[in-house]
N, C-alpha and C positions, 0 to 999 in steps of 0.2 A: 642869219638868213634876215640880220638885220643891219645894215649900212652907217646909224647910230651910235650904237653898239654895239658892236659884232669882236670887242673884247672883253665882254663884260655876260656876264650870265643875268643874264634881268628877264621882265618880261613887259620891253618893250615893240616886240615884237606884234604886239599885237595893238600897241595904240597906230601900230601902220596899215596895221590890218580893220578896224575903222577911217581910215585915211586914205583907205582903200589903193595900196602898198605896198599891197604881199605880192609877190615875186612868180609867183604861180598860180599857175590857174587853182589847182587844189586849197591853197590861201582864200581865196575863194567863196570856197562848198565853208568852209569857217562859218562866214556870216547866215545861213543861216538864219530862218531866227528861230531854230529847235537848241540852234549856238549861242546868238546874239546873249543870250542874259548869263549865260556860263563870263561869257567873254570880258561882258561890262564885267561882271566881278572880280576875273583876275584882274582887270587894271584897279580896280577900284582897291581890289586889295592885293599889294601883292605877296604878301605872307602864303593866300590861298596861292596862288601859285604855284609855288617854290613846294606845297603839300601835295600839290597834286601833280605836277612831276616826278619826284621822287614817290608818289605811289607809282605809275605809269614805267618810270624805269623798273621799279619791282618785279609791276607783270612781263614786263619783256627781257628781261634773264630770267625770269621764269617759262618762257615759251621754251619746247626743247625744238632743236634749228634740227632739221637732217639734211644727212650728209651724203658723199658719196653712192654709190645710188642707191641711196633712201629717197635719194629727191632730185627736185629740177631745177632747168633756169628756163621757164618762159620765156618763148621769142614773146607772145602777151598776154600780157598776166591778167589775163581774165576769160585763159584756157589753157586748158593742161595740152601738153606740143603733141603730135599726133605720133 
């Protein structure tokens, strides 16, 4: 989601956020006061970005996905289907 470095895995996405060039509304949500200090740190210390990314991928990999009849595809994310 970063047009300037779309073929490189880097933290340039956060530079775009700071310049209000996010692609989605959810990108703007990352600029709240609670997250802005973290984004600034990721910009100043790119190694920190890779460390956080690795931890996040590990967490996502351990999430148990519901398959078949155990889960559902929601029509609206905020509500369970009828």
